[in-house]
C-alpha positions in Angstrom: 27.5 3.7 -10.4 26.3 6.8 -12.1 27.3 6.0 -15.6 24.7 6.4 -18.4 22.3 3.5 -18.9 23.7 1.0 -21.4 21.8 0.1 -24.6 21.0 -3.2 -22.8 19.1 -1.7 -19.9 16.3 -4.2 -19.3 13.5 -1.7 -19.2 14.8 0.5 -22.0 11.9 1.6 -24.3 9.3 1.3 -21.5 7.4 4.6 -21.1 6.0 5.5 -17.6 3.9 8.5 -16.6 4.3 9.2 -12.9 1.2 11.2 -11.8 1.6 10.2 -8.1 2.7 12.3 -5.1 4.7 11.6 -1.9 6.2 8.1 -1.7 4.7 4.8 -2.7 3.6 5.6 -6.2 6.6 7.8 -7.1 9.1 5.4 -5.6 7.6 2.6 -7.7 8.2 4.7 -10.8 11.8 5.4 -9.6 12.5 1.7 -9.3 11.4 1.3 -12.9 13.5 4.3 -14.0 16.6 2.8 -12.3 16.5 0.0 -14.9 16.1 2.1 -18.0 12.4 3.0 -18.2 11.7 6.5 -19.5 9.8 8.1 -16.6 8.0 11.4 -17.0 7.1 13.0 -13.6 3.9 15.0 -14.1 3.3 17.6 -11.3 0.7 20.3 -10.8 2.0 23.7 -12.0 1.4 25.4 -8.7 1.4 22.5 -6.3 4.6 20.4 -6.8 5.0 16.9 -5.3 5.1 17.5 -1.5 8.2 15.3 -1.3 10.2 18.2 -2.7 9.6 19.9 0.7 9.8 16.9 3.0 12.8 16.6 5.4 16.0 18.6 5.4 17.0 20.9 2.5 20.2 22.4 1.3 20.3 25.8 -0.2 16.5 25.6 -0.3 16.5 22.4 -2.4 14.8 19.4 -0.9 17.2 16.4 -0.6 14.6 13.6 -0.4 13.4 14.7 -3.9 16.9 14.2 -5.3 16.5 10.5 -4.5 12.8 10.0 -5.2 13.0 12.0 -8.5 16.1 10.5 -9.9 16.0 9.1 -13.5 12.8 11.1 -14.2 12.1 14.0 -16.5 9.8 16.5 -15.0 6.9 18.4 -16.5 3.9 20.4 -15.2 0.3 19.7 -16.1 -3.0 20.6 -14.4 -5.0 17.4 -15.0 -8.2 19.0 -13.9 -8.1 21.6 -16.7 -9.4 20.9 -20.2 -6.1 21.5 -21.8 -4.3 19.4 -19.2 -6.7 16.5 -19.7 -6.1 16.6 -23.5 -2.4 16.5 -23.1 -2.5 13.7 -20.6 -4.5 11.6 -23.0 -2.0 12.3 -25.7 0.9 11.3 -23.4 -1.0 8.2 -22.3 -1.5 7.1 -25.9 2.2 6.6 -26.3 2.9 5.3 -22.7 3.1 1.8 -21.3 2.4 2.6 -17.7 0.6 5.3 -15.7 1.1 5.4 -11.9 -1.4 7.5 -9.9 -2.4 7.8 -6.3 -5.4 10.1 -6.3 -8.4 9.1 -4.2 -10.7 6.7 -6.0 -13.0 8.6 -8.5 -10.7 11.6 -8.9 -9.4 10.6 -12.4 -12.9 9.7 -13.4 -14.1 13.1 -12.3 -11.5 14.7 -14.6 -12.5 12.4 -17.5 -9.2 10.5 -17.2 -10.4 7.2 -15.7 -9.7 3.7 -17.0 -12.4 3.9 -19.7 -10.8 7.0 -21.3 -7.2 5.9 -20.8 -7.8 2.4 -22.2 -9.7 3.8 -25.1 -6.7 5.9 -26.3 -4.3 3.0 -25.4 -5.7 -0.5 -25.0 -2.1 -1.8 -24.0 -1.8 0.7 -21.1 -1.1 -0.5 -17.6 -2.7 1.8 -15.0 -1.2 1.4 -11.5 -3.5 2.8 -8.9 -1.8 3.2 -5.5 -4.0 4.2 -2.6 -4.1 3.7 1.1 -7.2 1.4 1.1 -7.7 0.3 -2.5 -10.3 1.2 -5.1 -13.4 -0.3 -3.3 -14.6 -1.2 0.2 -15.9 0.9 3.1 -12.6 2.9 3.6 -11.8 3.4 -0.1 -12.6 7.1 -0.1 -10.8 8.0 3.1 -7.6 10.0 2.9 -4.7 7.8 4.1 -1.0 7.5 4.3 1.6 4.8 5.1 1.3 5.6 8.8 -2.3 4.3 8.8 -1.1 1.1 7.1 1.6 0.6 9.7 -1.2 0.9 12.3 -3.9 -1.1 10.6 -1.7 -4.0 9.4 -0.7 -5.1 12.9 2.9 -3.8 12.5 2.6 -1.2 15.3 0.9 -3.6 17.6 3.8 -6.0 17.6 6.6 -3.3 17.6 7.9 -1.9 20.8 8.5 -3.1 24.4 6.0 -5.4 26.1 5.0 -2.7 28.6 5.2 0.2 26.1 2.9 1.6 23.5 2.5 0.4 19.9 5.4 1.9 18.0 5.4 3.4 14.5 8.5 3.5 12.4 10.2 6.9 11.9 10.3 6.5 8.1 8.0 5.5 5.3 8.1 1.8 5.8 4.6 0.9 4.5 5.0 3.2 1.5 8.4 1.7 0.6 7.1 -1.8 0.8 4.1 -0.8 -1.3 6.4 0.8 -3.9 8.3 -2.5 -4.2 5.0 -4.4 -4.6 3.8 -1.9 -7.1 6.9 -2.2 -9.3 6.4 -6.0 -9.1 2.7 -5.7 -10.0 3.5 -3.5 -13.0 6.0 -5.9 -14.3 3.5 -8.8 -13.8 0.8 -6.8 -15.7 3.3 -6.0 -18.5 4.2 -9.7 -18.8 0.5 -10.5 -19.0 0.2 -8.0 -21.8 2.7 -9.9 -23.8 0.3 -12.8 -24.0 -3.1 -11.0 -24.2 -2.1 -7.9 -26.0 -4.1 -5.9 -23.5 -3.2 -3.7 -20.6 -5.0 -3.7 -17.2 -5.5 -2.0 -13.9 -3.3 -2.6 -10.9 -5.2 -1.9 -7.7 -2.6 -1.6 -4.9 -3.7 -0.8 -1.4 -0.9 0.3 0.8 -2.4 -1.6 3.8 -1.9 -5.0 2.0 1.9 -5.4 1.2 2.9 -4.6 4.8 0.4 -7.2 6.0 2.1 -9.8 3.8 5.6 -9.1 5.1 4.4 -9.5 8.7 4.3 -13.2 8.0 1.9 -15.9 9.2 0.1 -13.9 11.9 -3.4 -14.3 10.2 -2.7 -18.0 9.8 -1.7 -18.4 13.4 -4.8 -16.6 14.6 -7.0 -18.5 12.2 -5.8 -21.9 13.3 -4.7 -21.4 16.9 -6.3 -18.1 18.1 -2.8 -16.9 18.7 -2.2 -13.1 18.8 1.5 -12.1 18.6 2.4 -9.8 21.5 5.0 -7.0 21.6 8.3 -8.6 22.7 10.8 -5.8 22.2 13.9 -7.1 20.5 13.2 -10.7 21.6 11.5 -13.2 19.4 8.9 -15.9 20.2 10.6 -18.1 17.6 14.2 -18.3 18.8 16.7 -17.1 21.4 19.1 -15.6 22.1 17.9 -12.8 19.8 18.5 -9.2 21.0 20.7 -6.2 21.0 23.5 -6.1 23.5 25.7 -3.2 24.7 29.5 -3.5 24.3 32.2 -2.2 26.7 32.9 0.8 24.5 29.3 2.0 24.5 28.2 0.5 21.1 25.4 -2.0 20.4 25.4 -5.2 18.5 22.6 -7.5 17.3 22.7 -11.3 17.6 20.4 -13.8 15.9 20.2 -17.5 16.3 17.5 -18.6 13.9 19.5 -21.7 13.1 20.0 -24.3 15.8 23.7 -24.8 14.9 24.3 -21.0 15.3 22.6 -21.0 18.7 25.0 -23.8 19.8 28.0 -21.9 18.5 27.0 -18.8 20.4 26.7 -20.6 23.7 30.1 -22.3 23.3 31.6 -18.9 22.4 30.2 -17.1 25.5 31.4 -19.9 27.8 28.0 -21.5 28.5 28.2 -24.8 26.6 26.3 -26.7 29.3 23.1 -24.9 28.3 23.2 -26.8 24.9 22.4 -30.0 26.8 19.3 -28.7 28.3 16.2 -30.3 26.8 14.6 -26.9 26.0 17.6 -25.8 24.0 16.8 -28.2 21.2 14.2 -25.9 19.5 13.9 -22.2 18.8 10.5 -21.9 20.4 11.5 -23.5 23.7 14.8 -21.6 23.7 12.6 -18.4 23.5 10.9 -19.5 26.7 14.3 -19.1 28.4 15.3 -15.9 26.7 16.1 -14.1 30.0 18.7 -16.7 30.9 20.2 -16.8 27.4 20.3 -13.0 27.2 22.1 -12.8 30.5 24.8 -15.2 29.3 25.3 -13.5 25.9 24.9 -10.0 27.3 27.4 -10.5 30.1 30.0 -11.8 27.6 29.5 -9.0 25.1 29.5 -6.3 27.9 33.2 -7.2 28.6 34.3 -6.7 25.0 34.5 -3.8 22.6 32.3 -3.8 19.5 35.2 -4.8 17.2 36.3 -7.6 19.6 32.8 -9.0 19.8 32.2 -8.9 16.1 35.6 -10.5 15.4 35.0 -13.3 17.9 31.5 -14.1 16.5 32.9 -14.1 13.0 35.6 -16.6 13.9 33.0 -18.8 15.6 30.7 -18.6 12.5 28.0 -17.1 14.6 25.6 -14.3 13.4 26.2 -10.8 14.7 26.1 -7.3 13.3 26.8 -3.9 14.7 23.9 -1.6 15.2 24.6 1.2 12.7 23.4 4.7 12.5 23.6 6.4 9.1 27.2 7.6 9.9 28.3 3.9 10.3 26.4 2.9 7.1 28.3 5.4 5.1 31.6 3.9 6.2 30.8 0.2 6.5 33.2 -1.8 4.4 30.5 -4.2 3.1 28.3 -1.4 1.9 31.4 0.2 0.4 32.2 -3.0 -1.5 28.7 -3.3 -2.8 28.6 0.5 -3.7 25.3 0.5 -1.9 25.6 4.2 -1.2 27.0 5.7 -4.4 28.2 9.2 -5.5 26.2 11.0 -8.1 26.8 14.4 -9.7 23.9 16.8 -9.3 23.7 20.1 -11.3 22.4 22.0 -8.4 24.3 20.7 -5.4 27.4 19.1 -6.9 28.5 15.6 -5.9 26.1 13.9 -3.5 25.7 10.4 -2.1 22.5 8.3 -2.1 21.3 4.7 -2.2 22.3 2.9 -5.4 19.9 0.8 -7.5 18.3 -2.0 -5.6 20.2 -5.0 -7.0 22.9 -6.0 -9.5 22.2 -7.6 -12.8 25.2 -9.2 -14.5 24.2 -8.5 -18.1 21.7 -5.6 -18.0 22.5 -3.5 -14.9 20.5 -0.5 -13.8 22.1 2.9 -13.1 21.4 6.4 -11.7 21.5 8.6 -14.8 20.6 11.8 -13.0 19.2 13.0 -9.7 15.8 14.6 -9.1 15.3 17.6 -11.5 13.7 21.0 -10.8 9.9 21.4 -11.0 8.8 21.3 -14.6 12.3 21.3 -16.0 11.5 19.3 -19.0 8.0 20.5 -19.8 8.8 22.3 -23.1 11.0 19.4 -24.3 8.4 16.7 -23.6 5.5 18.6 -25.2 7.6 19.4 -28.2 8.5 15.6 -28.5 4.7 14.9 -28.3 4.2 17.1 -31.3 2.8 20.2 -29.8 3.6 23.4 -31.6 4.7 26.5 -29.8 1.4 28.3 -30.2 -0.5 25.4 -28.5 2.1 25.3 -25.7 1.6 29.1 -25.2 -2.2 28.6 -25.1 -1.8 25.9 -22.5 0.3 28.2 -20.4 -2.2 31.0 -20.7 -5.0 28.6 -19.6 -2.9 27.6 -16.5 -2.7 24.0 -17.7 1.1 24.1 -17.5 
């Protein structure tokens, strides 16, 4: 799905300045760009977004950036320089959204805080994405998604009961924060339609991941209950685990619905367990997880992955193979959805990456291009802004570009 954005792209005409680095802020801007927003990625002339160097590279070109930088034009600008400040204010005057993730007070120190930005553009939405938010005792601490995964309670409930708290091997908190930021920006823009005024979005990365962890604060508040680490098991239902098949693969089984739990036990040849009083509710089934795991695990261990998945499907019971990325790339459901799509890249040729997040029947999003080289569009953007060649040359001489 790498065709050009159609004239009906839902965010066409929305102008976004992405001043952020690494993941949460930039990914939020990517999500807006996927549905037609005009996103300009502003990077320091001598210190590009570190995501360009994160993870594996091909021919010296960072691959993560190809995903994170897609649908963005790129320019360089030193915001701490006088010339850079002036250009940023000129860009902000014609923008709808600015996304930034500097530590609180940094933009203010450069004369680019909300007071200055809203003066040049009262309709602007400023999305400020930081680890801990704009105020509070931790606001000025440096922070990354890893700290949010630790502080939110995620790590405390992840892992085996007798093992250490476990952190995810990818940017989980940052990605959740990016989704929340994109949602917050759209909410602020909707509010602008009624009030005529922009506003500040204060997004602390420690908060969205806390929300997706569910009712843990409520449980503790009302019951004093602290959710422990349970590995792959759940305190809310059973059987729920991963099980090894006879051909050395793994499958995951879930029985969140009572009817599905009953189907599973009939399928694995243990229908008598359905008549046990404790089987009637997920929480009491969870108290007998060892017995249920033994029944399901024994049945699955005598079958190949394909045999187990096919039998569960026929029984209308919930099962999925445990994929690594190789399996994801070949899975027929992902292929049908075009979840991983092929895009032409000027530097690397055809490459495959995740497609836009969802499908809209009338105004779909699209990947128009992949992440572009550092500063590739600087001259074009500044010329569109109205800067004459002599001023651009002066900015370069100053080190602002």
